[in-house]
Each structure stands twice: as C-alpha cells, then as structure tokens.
ROMIMI-786244 format. One record per residue (C-alpha): residue number from 1; x, y, z. Coordinates in Angstrom, 2 decimals, padded with zeros to 5 digits. Each point is the difference from the previous one (the first is absolute). Layout:
<atoms>
  seq       px       py       pz
  NUM        X        Y        Z
...
</atoms>
This chain:
<atoms>
  seq       px       py       pz
    1   071.93   018.35  -003.52
    2  -002.83   001.36  -002.13
    3  -001.06  -003.50  -000.86
    4  -000.19  -000.97   003.68
    5  -002.08   003.09   000.76
    6  -002.41  -000.84  -002.80
    7  -000.31  -003.56   001.27
    8  -000.78   001.28   003.50
    9  -002.68   002.36  -001.36
   10  -001.54  -002.76  -002.12
   11  -000.01  -002.44   002.93
   12  -001.65   002.57   002.27
   13  -002.58   000.79  -002.69
   14  -000.77  -003.69  -000.44
   15  -000.26  -000.48   003.76
   16  -002.34   002.99   000.25
   17  -002.11  -001.35  -002.87
   18  -000.26  -003.40   001.67
   19  -001.06   001.58   003.30
   20  -002.50   002.19  -001.84
   21  -001.46  -002.94  -001.91
   22  -000.26  -002.20   003.08
   23  -001.63   002.78   002.03
   24  -002.40   000.64  -002.88
   25  -001.02  -003.66  -000.16
   26  -000.50  -000.24   003.78
   27  -002.12   003.17   000.13
   28  -002.10  -001.06  -003.00
   29  -000.66  -003.49   001.35
   30  -000.82   001.37   003.47
   31  -002.39   002.57  -001.50
   32  -001.70  -002.57  -002.22
   33  -000.42  -002.49   002.87
   34  -001.53   002.66   002.23
   35  -002.45   001.12  -002.69
   36  -000.96  -003.60  -000.74
   37  -000.82  -000.40   003.68
   38  -001.71   003.37   000.41
   39  -002.18  -000.42  -003.09
   40  -001.25  -003.39   001.15
   41   001.42  -001.87  -002.97
   42   002.19  -002.22   002.19
   43  -003.04  -001.00   002.05
   44  -001.90  -000.88  -003.17
   45   002.85  -002.23  -001.17
   46  -000.07  -001.73   003.38
   47  -003.76  -000.49   000.38
   48  -001.74   000.17  -003.39
   49  -000.19  -003.30  -001.89
   50  -000.19   001.79  -003.36
   51   003.27   001.87   000.60
   52   001.80  -002.36   002.36
   53   002.55  -000.69  -002.74
   54   001.36   003.54   000.32
   55   003.03  -000.87   002.15
   56   000.91  -002.93  -002.23
   57  -000.11   002.14  -003.16
   58   001.97   002.87   001.56
   59   002.61  -002.46   001.28
   60   000.30  -001.64  -003.41
   61   000.36   003.35  -001.78
   62   002.64   001.09   002.53
   63   001.93  -003.22  -000.65
   64  -000.13   000.54  -003.77
   65   001.36   003.54   000.38
   66   002.72  -001.24   002.36
   67   001.08  -002.71  -002.44
   68   000.32   002.61  -002.76
   69   001.44   002.79   002.14
   70   003.28   000.29  -001.90
   71  -001.71   000.37  -003.39
   72  -002.59   002.39   001.40
   73   002.76   002.22   001.40
   74   000.94   000.88  -003.58
   75  -003.48   001.44  -000.45
   76   000.19   002.04   003.21
   77   002.59   002.49  -001.22
   78  -002.64   002.35  -001.36
   79  -003.06   001.59   001.50
   80  -003.00   001.94  -001.30
   81  -001.91   003.05   001.17
   82  -003.27  -001.95  -000.44
   83   000.83  -001.69   003.29
   84  -000.27   003.34   001.81
   85  -003.45   000.73  -001.46
   86  -001.34  -003.48   000.77
   87   001.30   000.22   003.58
   88  -001.93   003.26   000.48
   89  -003.12  -001.65  -001.45
   90   000.45  -002.90   002.43
   91   000.35   002.42   002.92
   92  -003.17   001.87  -000.99
   93  -001.91  -003.26  -000.44
   94   000.98  -001.19   003.47
   95  -001.01   003.32   001.57
   96  -003.31  -000.12  -001.88
   97  -000.61  -003.58   001.09
   98   000.96   000.84   003.57
   99  -002.27   003.06   000.18
  100  -002.94  -001.77  -001.60
  101   000.56  -003.23   001.90
  102  -000.24  -002.03  -003.22
  103   002.57  -002.73   000.62
  104   000.25  -001.14  -003.62
  105   001.36   003.41  -001.07
  106   002.83  -000.30   002.51
  107   000.81  -003.47  -001.28
  108   000.20   001.20  -003.59
  109   002.29   002.87   001.07
  110   002.55  -002.63   001.12
  111  -000.06  -001.51  -003.48
  112   000.72   003.43  -001.49
  113   002.96   000.29   002.36
  114   001.30  -003.30  -001.43
  115  -000.14   001.50  -003.50
  116   001.66   003.21   001.24
  117   002.83  -002.01   001.59
  118   000.64  -001.89  -003.23
  119   000.22   003.23  -002.00
  120   002.12   001.72   002.63
  121   002.51  -002.84   000.14
  122   000.23  -001.07  -003.63
  123  -002.19   002.17  -002.23
  124  -001.78  -001.36  -003.05
  125   002.45  -002.84  -000.57
  126  -000.59  -001.51   003.43
  127  -003.75   000.65  -000.23
  128  -000.24  -001.88  -003.30
  129   001.79  -002.96   001.55
  130  -002.10   000.01   003.17
  131  -003.32   000.89  -001.64
  132  -001.47  -003.49   000.50
  133   001.06  -000.29   003.69
  134  -001.56   003.43   000.61
  135  -003.26  -001.22  -001.56
  136   000.16  -003.17   002.12
  137   000.24   002.15   003.13
  138  -003.14   001.82  -001.18
  139  -001.84  -003.36  -000.04
  140   000.72  -000.35   003.73
  141  -002.07   003.08   000.88
  142  -003.70  -000.68   000.68
  143  -002.47   001.17  -002.61
  144  -002.30   002.91   000.88
  145  -003.19  -001.17   001.69
  146  -002.18   000.90  -003.02
  147   002.21  -001.88  -002.49
  148   000.42  -002.97   002.33
  149  -003.78  -000.32   000.52
  150  -000.72   000.10  -003.73
  151   002.79  -002.46  -000.83
  152  -001.07  -002.39   002.76
  153  -003.63   000.08  -001.11
  154   000.96  -000.67  -003.63
  155   002.34  -002.86   000.90
  156  -002.69  -001.52   002.25
  157  -002.43  -000.14  -002.91
  158   002.57  -001.43  -002.44
  159   001.16  -002.62   002.52
  160  -003.60  -000.96   000.80
  161  -000.89  -000.53  -003.67
  162   003.09  -002.06  -000.81
  163  -000.35  -001.93   003.28
  164  -003.55  -001.00  -000.95
  165   001.28  -001.10  -003.42
  166   002.55  -002.26   001.76
  167  -002.72  -001.54   002.19
  168  -002.17  -000.72  -003.05
  169   003.02  -001.41  -001.85
  170   000.27  -002.72   002.68
  171  -003.72  -000.75  -000.11
  172  -001.21   002.23   002.80
  173  -003.44   001.59  -000.12
  174   000.30   003.63   000.97
  175  -001.80   003.33  -000.30
  176   001.85   003.33   000.21
  177  -001.59   003.17   001.31
  178   002.58   002.76   000.14
  179   002.72  -001.33   002.33
  180  -002.23  -002.64   001.59
  181   000.59  -003.54  -001.29
  182  -003.12  -002.09   000.64
  183   000.42  -003.79  -000.23
  184  -003.39  -000.91   001.43
  185   000.87  -001.15   003.51
  186   003.07   002.19   000.21
  187   000.46   003.71  -000.63
  188   003.42   001.64  -000.25
  189   000.69   003.73   000.07
  190   003.09   001.06  -001.95
  191   001.11   002.58   002.54
  192   002.37   002.93  -000.56
  193   002.84  -002.06   001.44
  194  -000.54  -002.54  -002.81
  195   000.28   002.60  -002.76
  196   003.62  -001.05  -000.60
  197   001.86   003.19   000.93
  198   002.10  -001.84   002.58
  199   001.32  -002.12  -002.90
  200   000.03   002.71  -002.65
  201   002.26   002.54   001.70
  202   002.74  -002.45   001.10
  203  -000.05  -001.81  -003.36
  204   000.20   003.28  -001.92
  205   003.02   001.04   002.07
  206   001.71  -003.36  -000.56
  207  -000.80   000.15  -003.72
  208   001.43   003.51  -000.23
  209   003.23  -001.00   001.77
  210   000.30  -003.14  -002.16
  211  -000.47   002.08  -003.16
  212   002.61   002.50   001.23
  213   002.58  -002.75   000.60
  214  -000.84  -002.03  -003.11
  215   002.68   000.03  -002.72
  216  -002.40  -000.12  -002.93
  217  -001.69   002.26  -002.57
  218  -002.07   002.85   001.44
  219  -003.32  -001.49  -001.13
  220   000.66  -003.15   002.04
  221   000.80   001.98   003.12
  222  -003.15   002.13  -000.21
  223  -002.11  -003.07  -000.80
  224   001.27  -001.67   003.15
  225  -001.30   002.94   002.02
  226  -003.33   000.61  -001.76
  227  -001.01  -003.67  -000.06
  228  -000.02  -000.08   003.83
  229  -003.43   001.72  -000.13
  230  -001.90  -002.68  -001.98
  231   001.88  -002.78   001.81
  232  -001.15   001.37   003.36
  233  -003.61   000.41  -001.11
  234  -000.23  -003.47  -001.54
  235   001.71  -001.80   002.89
  236  -002.03   001.84   002.64
  237  -003.18  -000.85  -001.91
  238   001.10  -003.64  -000.20
  239   000.53   000.04   003.76
  240  -003.54   001.36   000.53
  241  -001.42  -002.70  -002.25
  242   001.89  -002.80   001.77
  243  -001.00   001.43   003.40
  244  -003.65  -000.09  -001.12
  245   000.27  -003.64  -001.10
  246   001.77  -001.06   003.22
  247  -002.53   001.87   002.11
  248  -002.87  -001.74  -001.74
  249   001.61  -003.40   000.64
  250   001.71   000.40   003.41
  251  -001.69   002.99   001.61
  252   000.93   003.56   000.88
  253   003.34  -000.85   001.66
  254   001.67   000.67  -003.36
  255  -001.09   003.65   000.07
  256   001.73   000.93   003.25
  257   002.97  -000.60   002.25
  258   003.23  -001.76  -000.90
  259  -001.35  -001.83  -003.05
  260  -001.09   003.29  -001.60
  261   003.40   001.52   000.81
  262   001.84  -003.07  -001.34
  263  -002.00  -000.02  -003.23
  264   000.97   003.66  -000.48
  265   003.71  -000.83   000.24
  266  -000.40  -002.89  -002.46
  267  -001.57   002.41  -002.50
  268   002.80   002.54   000.46
  269   002.75  -002.60  -000.48
  270  -001.86  -001.35  -003.05
  271  -000.18   003.53  -001.43
  272   003.77   000.39   000.41
  273   000.53  -003.35  -001.73
  274  -002.15   001.10  -002.95
  275   002.06   003.19  -000.22
  276   003.23  -002.03  -000.19
  277  -001.47  -002.36  -002.61
  278  -001.02   002.99  -002.10
  279   003.53   001.42   000.24
  280   001.42  -003.38  -001.10
  281  -002.40  -000.17  -002.96
  282   000.87   003.51  -001.16
  283   003.73  -000.70   000.21
  284  -000.39  -003.24  -001.95
  285  -001.99   001.79  -002.72
  286   002.90   002.32  -000.89
  287   003.11  -001.69  -001.49
  288   003.22   000.89   001.77
  289  -001.68   000.92   003.29
  290   001.72  -001.13   003.21
  291  -001.37  -002.83   002.12
  292  -002.42   000.79   002.83
  293   002.65  -000.21   002.74
  294   002.36   002.30  -001.92
  295  -002.66   002.47  -001.13
  296  -000.46   001.34   003.53
  297   002.96   001.61   001.66
  298   000.49   002.53   002.77
  299   002.66   001.61  -002.16
  300  -001.59   002.84  -001.96
  301   000.83   000.57  -003.66
  302   001.41   003.46  -000.74
  303  -000.15   001.38  -003.53
  304   002.59   002.22  -001.62
  305  -002.32   002.92   000.53
  306   000.00  -000.74   003.71
  307   003.77  -000.08   000.15
  308   000.51   003.04  -002.22
  309   001.74   002.63   002.07
  310  -001.47   003.21  -001.36
  311  -000.09   001.53   003.45
  312   000.89   003.66   000.03
  313  -001.37   000.72   003.49
  314   002.56   001.33   002.47
  315   000.34  -001.50   003.46
  316  -001.49   003.04   001.79
  317  -003.05  -000.14  -002.28
  318  -000.48  -003.67   000.83
  319   000.08   000.80   003.71
  320  -002.26   002.99  -000.49
  321  -002.83  -002.16  -001.35
  322   000.46  -002.79   002.54
  323   000.14   002.52   002.86
  324  -003.29   001.58  -001.10
  325  -001.61  -003.43  -000.19
  326   001.40  -000.92   003.43
  327  -001.18   003.27   001.57
  328  -003.50  -000.57  -001.39
  329   000.01  -003.52   001.45
  330   001.17   001.23   003.41
  331  -002.56   002.84  -000.07
  332  -002.70  -002.61  -000.60
  333   001.26  -002.01   002.97
  334  -000.15   003.11   002.19
  335  -003.55   000.76  -001.21
  336  -001.07  -003.56   000.79
  337   001.44   000.26   003.52
  338  -001.45   003.41   000.83
  339  -003.45  -000.38  -001.51
  340  -000.91  -003.67   000.67
  341  -003.74  -000.65  -000.46
  342  -002.14   003.07   000.44
  343  -002.91  -000.07   002.38
  344  -002.96   000.01  -002.37
  345  -003.00   001.93   001.22
  346  -002.82  -002.33   001.02
  347  -003.35   001.67  -000.61
  348  -002.72  -000.82   002.51
  349  -003.13  -001.30  -001.64
  350  -003.14  -001.84   000.89
  351   000.69  -003.72  -000.24
  352  -001.57  -001.91  -002.87
  353  -001.40  -002.37   002.62
  354  -002.48   002.80   000.75
  355  -001.06   000.44  -003.62
  356  -003.78   000.73  -000.05
  357  -002.46  -002.82  -000.53
  358  -002.20   002.26  -002.09
  359   000.74   002.55  -002.75
  360  -003.19   001.72  -001.10
  361  -002.23  -002.67  -001.50
  362   002.77  -002.61   000.28
  363   000.26  -002.40   002.96
  364   003.15  -002.10   000.49
  365   000.83  -003.57   000.93
  366   003.66  -000.03   001.01
  367   002.24  -003.07  -000.39
  368   003.71  -000.90   000.05
  369   002.42  -001.15  -002.68
  370   001.74  -003.36   000.12
  371   003.24   000.13   002.07
  372   002.06  -000.87  -003.09
  373  -001.49   002.96  -001.91
  374   000.53   002.30   003.00
  375   003.67  -000.97   000.10
  376   000.51   000.72  -003.71
  377  -001.81   003.36   000.22
  378   002.09   001.03   003.01
  379  -002.32   002.89   000.98
  380   000.32   001.63   003.42
  381  -003.79  -000.19   000.27
  382  -002.84  -000.59  -002.42
  383  -003.76  -000.04  -000.45
  384  -001.80  -002.65  -002.04
  385  -003.76  -000.19  -000.30
  386  -003.06  -000.24  -002.24
  387  -002.36   002.97  -000.20
  388  -003.63  -000.68  -000.89
  389  -002.30   002.69  -001.35
  390  -003.57   000.36   001.26
  391  -001.03   000.25  -003.66
  392   001.92  -003.14  -000.98
  393   003.54  -000.82  -001.03
  394   003.30  -000.77   001.76
  395   003.42   001.71  -000.03
  396   003.07  -001.52   001.64
  397   002.38   002.50   001.62
  398   003.65  -000.60   000.86
  399   002.16   002.69   001.62
  400   003.62  -000.87   000.81
  401   001.96   002.59   002.00
  402   003.81  -000.02   000.28
  403   001.55   002.14   002.74
  404   003.51  -000.09  -001.52
  405   001.06  -000.88  -003.57
  406   003.73   000.54   000.57
  407   000.83  -003.65   000.53
  408  -001.47  -001.16  -003.28
  409  -003.46  -000.96   001.29
  410  -002.39   002.03  -002.13
  411  -003.44  -000.25  -001.61
  412   000.00  -001.56  -003.44
  413  -002.42   000.15  -002.88
  414  -002.71  -002.70  -000.17
  415   001.12  -000.60  -003.60
  416   002.97  -001.90   001.47
  417  -002.06  -002.62   001.86
  418  -003.26  -000.14  -001.98
  419   001.37  -002.41  -002.68
  420   001.21  -002.33   002.76
  421  -003.62  -000.79   000.90
  422  -000.85  -000.93  -003.57
  423  -001.59   003.32  -000.98
  424   000.67   001.67  -003.34
  425   000.28   003.79  -000.18
  426  -002.21   001.11  -002.90
  427   000.57   003.74   000.37
  428   002.01   002.40   002.15
  429  -000.86   003.69  -000.23
  430  -000.02   003.22   001.99
  431  -003.28   001.15   001.54
  432  -001.05   003.08   002.00
  433  -001.93  -000.50   003.22
  434  -001.97   002.84   001.57
  435  -000.49   000.57   003.72
  436  -002.95   001.60   001.79
  437   001.71   003.39   000.00
  438   000.55  -000.29  -003.79
  439   003.77  -000.54   000.18
  440   001.32  -002.64  -002.37
  441   002.83  -002.54   000.06
  442   001.49  -002.14  -002.76
  443  -000.17  -003.76   000.58
  444   000.71  -003.13  -002.02
  445  -002.99  -001.94  -001.30
  446   000.47  -003.67  -000.86
  447  -002.43  -002.30  -001.75
  448   001.00  -003.59   000.74
  449  -001.61  -003.32  -000.86
  450   000.24  -003.70   000.80
  451  -002.29  -002.31  -001.89
  452  -003.42   001.63  -000.09
  453   000.73   002.29   002.92
  454   000.84   003.67  -000.47
  455   001.23   002.35   002.72
  456   000.64   003.75   000.12
  457   002.89   001.16   002.20
  458   000.86   003.56   001.02
  459   003.26   000.65   001.82
  460   002.29   002.87   000.91
  461   003.01   000.69   002.20
  462   000.02   002.76   002.59
  463   003.17   001.61   001.38
  464  -000.90   002.87   002.28
  465  -002.23   002.41  -001.88
  466   001.02  -001.36  -003.42
  467  -001.87  -002.72  -001.88
  468   001.54  -002.16  -002.75
  469  -001.66  -002.40  -002.40
  470   003.35  -001.50  -001.07
  471   002.36  -001.77   002.39
  472   003.11   001.25  -001.81
  473  -000.96   003.65   000.49
  474  -000.57  -000.61   003.71
  475   003.42  -001.61   000.40
  476   001.72   002.86  -001.82
  477  -001.80   002.54   002.20
  478   001.13  -001.85   003.12
  479   003.41   001.73  -000.12
  480  -001.66   003.44   000.05
  481  -002.50  -001.14   002.61
  482   002.63  -001.17   002.49
  483   002.41   002.92  -000.50
  484  -002.61   002.76  -000.08
  485  -002.55  -001.31   002.51
  486   002.12  -002.48   002.00
  487  -002.68  -002.66  -000.49
  488  -000.04  -003.35  -001.79
  489  -003.48  -001.30   000.76
  490  -002.32  -001.03  -002.82
  491  -003.16  -001.93  -000.73
  492  -001.55  -002.11  -002.72
  493  -003.76   000.41  -000.36
  494  -001.82  -002.55  -002.15
  495  -003.68  -000.41  -000.84
  496  -001.37  -003.09  -001.73
  497  -003.47  -000.84  -001.29
  498  -001.21  -002.88  -002.15
  499  -002.04   000.67  -003.13
  500  -003.25  -001.84   000.72
  501  -001.52  -002.21  -002.70
  502  -003.06   002.23  -000.33
  503   001.80   003.34  -000.20
  504   002.19   002.02  -002.33
  505   003.60   000.98   000.76
  506  -001.13   003.64   000.19
  507  -002.34  -000.91   002.87
  508   002.94  -001.51   001.89
  509   002.04   003.17  -000.54
  510  -002.86   002.17   001.28
  511  -000.31  -002.17   003.12
  512   003.70   000.28   000.75
  513   000.03   003.75  -000.61
  514  -002.85   000.46   002.50
  515   001.98  -001.96   002.53
  516   003.18   001.96  -000.83
  517  -001.73   003.32   000.80
  518  -000.70  -001.21   003.51
  519   003.44  -001.50   000.41
  520   001.91   003.12  -001.10
  521  -001.78   002.07   002.64
  522   001.49  -002.06   002.87
  523   003.19  -001.59  -001.33
  524   002.27   002.85   001.17
  525  -001.06  -000.66   003.61
  526   001.70  -003.40  -000.21
  527   002.68   000.68  -002.63
  528   001.36   003.42   001.05
  529   000.63   002.76  -002.54
</atoms>
C-alpha cells in the first residue's frame, strides 16, 4: 500500500515537472520570438545581405541541440544564480535601449537573455557545453554603426590593394588611388558593398559551427574558425581583381546585375571549398585522425567532466532561478509592448538650404555631392560649398544634419572615408576654435596628404548644445541625450582647406580659424542647440 502511494506521488511529481518544463519552454520561445521581432533583428535577417544567413544558422543550431537533447538533459539538472543576475542585466539593457531608441542595445539585450537562459536551465556545465553556440548567436547581431564603418573602410582598402595585385599578376596595367581602381579607360570604385562583409559574417558562422562539430584537437577547431577571415579577404580581393580584368575586356556589365551577383556566389562557394580542403589537410597531418566525412558529426562529444553529477541543487532552487529569468523575460516583453518607439522631439530649425551666401569676408559658391556619396552619408539635409575670402584663399564647408539617429543613420568621422580617396592622414590632434564672443570649442584637426598635395581638415560633431571632437564620445552621449532631452538629432561640421604651394601650414590654419569665427556665430541657427 505504501509502495503504491509512493508510486502515485512520484508519477504526479514527474507529470508536474513535465508540464512545468513544457510551459517554461513555450513561454521562453514565445518571449524570445517577440523580442526578436520587436528589436528589429528578424527584419535584418530577412532584408540585410550581410546578415541574411541568420535564419539558417539559428535553424542549424536548433537542429544540433535537438539531436543531442538526451545528453544535454543530463546537464540541465542543475542551475546557477548567475542566470538571475544576467537576466536582470538583460532587462535593464532592453529598457535602456528602448528609452534611448538605440536599437543595437535592445538587440544585445536578447543575447544576454540567451546566456541567462543557459545558466538558469543548466548552470556552468551547460554553459561550458553551449559556449560556442552562444558566441555564434552573437555573430548574428549587427555590429554598432561606428565599428561597422571602421571595419568596412579597412576591408575596402585591403581588398582594393590585393585586387590591384591580382590585376597586375595577369598583366593588367592599373593605378590605385584609395578605393578607386584606374585602368586607363575604365575606373572601378570598390564600394562598401564590395568590402567583403557579406561573405565574412556567413563564413565565420559556418566556420564556427564546423569547428564546434569537428571531432579533432582543439587547435584544429579554432583554426577552422579563425582562418575564415583571411580566406574571405583573399577571395573577395580575387573577385575584385577578376571583375576589373573582365570589365576592361568586356565592359561594365560585369560590375552590375546578375553577373555581379553570380560571381559573388561563385566566390562564396569557393571559400567554403577552401575551408573544407584546409580541414582535410589538417586531419591528414595528424596520425590517427578520422577521415573528413567522419570528423564532422551532429553528435556532440561529452567529457567525463560534463557527465559528472556533482549537482547539489534542490528542485525548488532550480525553479527559483528559472522563474526569475522567465519573469525578467516576460517583463521585457511587457516593456516592449507598452513603450514601443518614443516620439522623439523634432526641433524646428532654419533649413540648411537657406544657409547664407556670405559670412563676413567670405562669399560662398554652393554645390551638391554626387548621388552615390549622398546615399552613403544618409543625412536628412546638408550644405556643401566653397567659401572664398576677399583677401585670398578658399575653405570648403560641409554640414550634414541628421534629424534622428535612432535607426542607425548617424554622422561619422571623416577619418573613416578619407583613406578611401587615396589620402594619407599625417596627423590627428585636438584643436580649440574661438568664436566671435570668445567662447571656444574642441575640434579635431587633420593634416592629410596625397602626392604633393596637403590639406588641413577641421571637424566636430554637434548634438544639441554639446560639441564633440571624437565620434565615440558623441555616440556614448547619445543615450543621455535621448533620455534626458528626448532628442536624437546631430550634425557633422567639416572644414577643409588646401595648403597652397606658396604658403606655410600655419597660414592655412589661420585662414580656417578666421572662417571658423564667422561660422560659429551662425551655426546654431541651422543646427539647433
């Protein structure tokens, strides 16, 4: 009789645990899916070519976990209080991102929830086993705008240089100026889209998954991941070189449309093939290693340490941690529903189209940027013109105003794009500019050169009443700016003047500082404080 009663209690407890676990999984998945949608990450995976592999990677990781579900269950008997702390951090990050309107912060909060869920369900043992998949998920989140711009610019330059080397290797005559490949009758611009990020991110994810599934020494697995970076750069550069040669022979049809798209896929498939060949070579180099087809398996290898049952956590403690994590996730969902996107205050200002034609002794000749440059800059409105002094000398002025930075469109430092035009930055230092009323602001002063030409550039970023000479400081202040002032507008102000052959650099600086005095007296009328 007692035995039957115990069996009934055990069966009811097991049934309750199963219901609890199933409900937990459903609520977690529902919460994660909603936050992926609300943060905009799902839309990025659907529309952005650089992150379009997101669904494929998530699906593949889900399949790997499903295949190993029985073994992973052994690691899910324990939990850890770290999961509770990380879930609170994720909640605060989402609220901060939601209040500031900075989408990338909300996206990163979802990744922290993934870590919190792992700790809440299986503690350190499960986290150690799923550490690589968690890092792979991180690779699916877009880089911050500042990091992405710098990385793109650097990859453009590397790809351009190696691409030119490929053209010369096959007998082509070519001259490189920044990211412009000049072959005499044909000029090619290595645009941002050709930097290679749309190959790099997918290949890195595939390399990471392959290394995770590879039954081989640790150094081989990490090599398989790290080598995806040079493979991508070299293959993308080879593609640029071949495109240049084909364009010179057959015309510009190879730089656009289906052929350009098709060439891109050939390069990606070739990169995957090189990755497999490298894996085969590494396996052959170590005696006793399995063959290539047996080295990769969806069945994960569990060590004795993984299987060691040193769990002393009681069932109620396990639920306590998972419940806290789940409540934090649900609270984040509620916040996302109630607070949607805030209505950012739009400050009325005089349009830059009405910028004065004369500033003191300086008279302007206004012009427009090329449509391709306008598209990359992404400014809401801008002013671009040359100011000529009655006493001699010319200063170019560019003001780009952004009404709303929340969606990732923001002013960026000229240091990102200057090298792409073939210029070399000789010096970058802070300088104080003085206005007519003797107030001062800190700006960045660049000395750049190309051949025998030298140019002085002053630039600064303006967010409300604050001025920044470094882009990073402006981006960090954006959180305060949006929360405290409910604004996200900003402007980049850039002045450029060439050092004439018959003058000293100090003369150029004096000319620009005279112009800056006039500019600072009117700039707030067009870029509101």
